[in-house]
N, C-alpha and C positions, 0 to 999 in steps of 0.2 A: 319736317315741321317748319312751316313758313315763318313763324314768329321767332325762331331761334336765331341768335346772333351767329355770325360767321365764326368758324373755329379759329382760335388763335394758333400761331405756329408752335409746334412741339419742339422744344429744345432738347438737345442730346439725341440726334438722329442715329440711333443704333438699333440693332435687332439681334435676336437669338434664333436658333433653328426651331422649326415648328415642333409642337408637342401634341401628338395625335390623341392623347388621353385628356388634354385640356383644349377643347375645341376652339375657344376664343383666344388662345395664347398669342397668335400672331397679331391680334387686334390691339394688344397692350402697347404695341409700338406704332400704332396708327392714330395720329392725332385727331383725325376726323371721327373715327369710331369712339375714341375716349370722350371727345367733346359731346357727341350725341348721347352717349350713355350717361354722362353727367347731367345734361339738360333733361333727359327723360326721368332721371331719379330725383333731381332737386329743382328743376326749372331753370330757365335761362336767366343769368344774372342781369342786374339792371344796367350795368355798363360792360362794354366789350373789354375782356382781359387783353393785356398786351402780349402775354406769352403763357404757354402751358409747359411746365418744366417737369421732366422725369426725375424724381428724387432717389428712389431706391426700389429694389426688387428682392423680395423674400421668395425663394423658389425651391421647390422639391419636385424634380422632374417626374412627370406621370401622376402626381398626386395633388399638388396645390401650388398656387402662386398668389402673392399679394403685391401689387404694384402701387407705389405711392407717387402722387403728382402734386404739384404746387401751381395754382393759378396766380398770376402776378398782374397787378395794376400799377402803373407808374404815372405820377403827376409831377408837376414842377417842384413842389415843396415836399412831397412825401410819397411813400410807396406802401402798398398793401398786398397781402397774399392770403390764400386759403388753401388748406391741405385736404385732399381726399384720397381714397384708396379704392382700387378694384380688386376684388377677391375672386379667384377661380378655384374650383375644386372639381375633381372627377365626377362626371354624371350629375352636374348641378349647374344651372345657369349662373352667369356673372352676377355678383352682388357688389353694390357700392355703399360706402359710408364715408362721412366727412367729419373732420375734427370739429368739436370734441365728442361727437356722437359715435362711439366705438362699441360695437356689440360685445366685444370681448373684455372691455375695461369698463365695468358698470359704474365706477366712481369718477371716471374722468370728466364727464360733463358737469358734475357738481363742483369739482375742485377747479375747473377751468373758468368758472363764472364768478364774478365778485360777490354777489349777494348770497348764493348758495355756499360759497367758500367761507364767508363770514359765519354763517350758521354752523358749518362743520367745525371751524376753529373754536367757536364758543362751546361746542359739544364735546370735542375730543382733545383739545389742546389747552385752551385757556380756562382758568377759573373765573376771570373777570370777563366782561362783555366787550367784544370787538365790534367796532362800528364800520371800519373801513379796512380793506385789504387790496393791495396791488398784486395782480396776477400776471405772470409772464411765462411763456413756454420756453423751456431749455432744449428739449429734444422729444421727438415722438416717433415711435415705431408702431404703425397700425397693427392691431391684433396682438401686439407684444407688450409694450409698456410705454409710459410717458413720464417725463420729468419736468416739473414746473417749479417756479419760485413764487412763494407767498411772502410779501413784505408787509409787516404790520408795524408802522412807525420805523424804528431802527432795528427791529427784530426781523430776521430773515430765515425762512425755512426752504429747504428743498422738499418738494412733494413728489412722491413716487406713486404712480397709479399703475396697477398690474392686475393680472387675473387673480381673483380672490383666493384660489387654491394655492397660489404661490406665496401668500403672505406669511403663513406659519414658518415656511422654510427660510424666508428672509429674516424673521425675528430670531430663529435659532442660529442662523449664520452670524448675526450680529452679536449674539452672546459669545460665540467662539472667538470672533475677531477682537472682541473687547477684552479677552484674556491675554492679549499680546500687548506690546508697547506701541503698536500702531495707535494713533489717535483716530477714533472713529466718530462719525456724527452721532450726536445724542438723539435718542428716540424721544420726540416730543409728544407724539400721539399716533394712534392708528384707528382705522375704521375697517373692521374685518369684512363686513358685507360688501363694501365698495372696493376692497382691495387697495387701500390707500394708507400710506404712512407719511408722517411729517418728520423730517430730520433736520437738525440744526445745521446751518451753513458754517463751514470752516474757512476762516480767512487764510490765505497763503497763495503760493505760486504752483501752478500745474507742472508736474515733473516733465511731462512731454515738452512743454514749451521751454523749460529750462534747458533740457538736453539739446533741443534743436537750435537754440540760440548760443550754444557753446559754453554754458555755465557749469556743466559737469557736476551735478549734485553728488554728495557723498553717498555711496551705495552700501557702506558698512551697516548703517542702521536698518536699511531695507532688508538685507540678508539676515541680520540678527532677528528682526521682528518676524520675518517669514519662518525662520527656524523655530521660534516659539510656538507658532501655529501648528507646525508639523509635530511638535512634541506633546500636544494636548492629548490626554487619554481619551479613547472613544469606545463606544459600543457599536458593533457592526449593525445591529438591528435598529439603531436610532438614527441612522443617516442613510440617505440615498446616495449611492456611489456615482461619481462622475461618469457619464455615458460616453466615453471616448469612442467606443465602437460605433455608436449611432451617429455621432458628429462626423467621424471620419467617413463613414459610408455615405452620408448625405453629400458631403463635399465630392466624394468620388463619383456619385451619380450625376452631379452637376457637370463635372468635367467630361464624363463619358458622353453626355448629351450635347454640350455646347461645342466640344472640340472635334466633332465629326469631320469637319472640312479643314482641319489644321494639323497636318501630318507631323511637323516638328514638335509641336506641343504634345501630341499623342505619344510620340517616342519618349519624351521626358516623363509622361504619365506612366507608361509601361515600366520604365526603369524604376521609378519611385515605388510603384505598387509591388514590384517584386520583393522589396525589402519591407515596406510598411504594412502590407496586408498581413503577413504572418506575425509581425510585431504587435499590431493592434489586436489581433485575435487572441494573442497570449497575454496581453497586458492585464494586470489586476491592480486595484488600488492598494496602497500600503500604509497610509496615514491620513489624518486630516490635512486638507490643502485648500488653497484659495480657488483653484480650478478655472480662473479667468484673469490671471495676473498679468498686467502690462502697464506701461508708463502712464497712460491716460487715467488710470485709476488712483493715482497718487498725487498728494499735495504736500509741498514743503512749507512748514510753518515758519514764521519769522524767527523762532527760537531754535530752529534746526531740526525739530522733530518732524516725523513723516506721518501724514494722515492717509488712511485708506477709505476712500469715499464710496466704493462700490464693492460689496462683499457677498452679494446674494448667492453666488454659486458655491460658497464655502461648504465643504462636506468631505466625504471620503475621496481621496485622490492620490497624488504622487508628487513628492517634493521636486523631483527632477522635471516634471511636467510644468510646474509653476515657473521654474527658472527658464525652461525651454520656451514657454509662451512669451515671457518677457523678452528673451533674446530674439524670437521670431519677429516681434513687432519692431524691435530696434533695427534688425537687419533689413526689414522692409523699408523703413525710413531711410536707411543708409543707401538703399538701392534706387528708390524712386523719388526721393526728395530733391529739393534744389541743391545747388552746389554747397552752400554753407550748411544746410541741414544734413546732407549726406555725410559730409566730413565729420560733423559733430556726433551724429548718431553712430557712425562707424567706429569712432574712437571710444564712445561710451559702451557700445556693444562688446568690443574687444576687452576692455578693462573689466566690465561686469562679468563676462564669461570666465576670464582668468581668475578673478577673485572668488567666484562661486566654486570652481573646481578646486582651488587651493583650500578654501575654508572647509568644505565638506568632504574632500577626499574621494569624490565620485570617479567612477570609471568614465573616461571621456567619451567612449563610444556609446555608453548608455545615455549620456546627455545629448549626443549627436542625434540619436534616434528620436528623443522627445522633441528636440528643436526642429527636426525635419517634419515630424507629423504636425507640429503647430504651424510651421510655414505652409504646409499643405493646406491647412484650413484657412489661413490668412489669404491664400491665393484666390479664394472665392470673392474677396472684396471688390476687385474690379468688375466682376459680374453683378454683384449686389448693387453697386453704385453706377453700373452701366457706363463705365469710362469709355470714351470714344475709341481708345486704343486697347480695349480689354483683351483681345487675343494676344497682343504683344506682351502685356503685363502678366497674363496667366502663363504664357510660355516661359518668360524670364523667371517668374516666381517658381515654377516647377523645376527649372534648372537649378535654382537655389536649394530646393529640397534635395536634389541629387548631389550637389556640392557638399551639403551638410552630411549626407550619408557616406560620402567617399573620402572624408577627411582622414 
């Protein structure tokens, strides 16, 4: 195409092994191919981008992949960017879509634009008429979900756009989380057909940031509030159980595929699987649980209370798995963070673990198993974010899995 601008440099020069069931998979790491695909789908931009950045990869080997990119423009006074994604699936050509036009999130395009967002706020949130709203993007995972912020005067909402079939589950999860002493965002409105909810913004300090800066938040109310969730009566037929088996198997498939040329990491993988495979196959949910509990989900309010800002996965699960997941994220920060962050996260990890075992009287080996399987899943993060040193991080992460199992 003679009129297409030259391809910008692709930042994060990494690659993964070929996937024969996804014919274009190697092309996801080829900046020239990605650029041509973008221009063929959306046309060449008016100005030459300064860079094309790989943001994340959602990957199910042999079945599907969604790669997210950011195009960046830099000027003297400001910068601009645009997000788009390339979706691959078995026996189907590559498909592209760009924010906010996401075929899986039908409400996203409306809530991401000021005028349509005003109309939706007037219809689903406010009784009075809204004339102006400021819209900003917080995070976006193509084909998965998006979180935006709507600001109307001094009133702020977090807006979550998801697949519409997930909305009832979120609303049900919010009911359960609301029965604990966790502060949860107030549901201000919802749009079922668009898969959108408006939640009140909660002022406070992110727990992850507090821990990493050495402020060591009090974990007693966290454990107390979690235990209240675990004690809520439930009916088995009203809740979808957490799919630990599916999540574990998907991570295992990723490792088996990407570690083909990394012998030491494969040794760690074999050792971990010898224990985790039978554990996961025999695992069964035992109570209501959060099912995705970690430090970045929590906010400490000025009065000392703790807010739970993401509770969508709440359903049938396992109390030890909730604590194990929290510990896995703490251990990851302690292992791969900077010097100050590693020290602070390691201290909080040790104190939180000791307190949980003492408070609930659990068998330590049972917690070790849950912590190990959660670390196993966290080990996919370097691949999802395409860290330049992902083989080292995955190998080290899998060694942490075995250290947890061998305590």
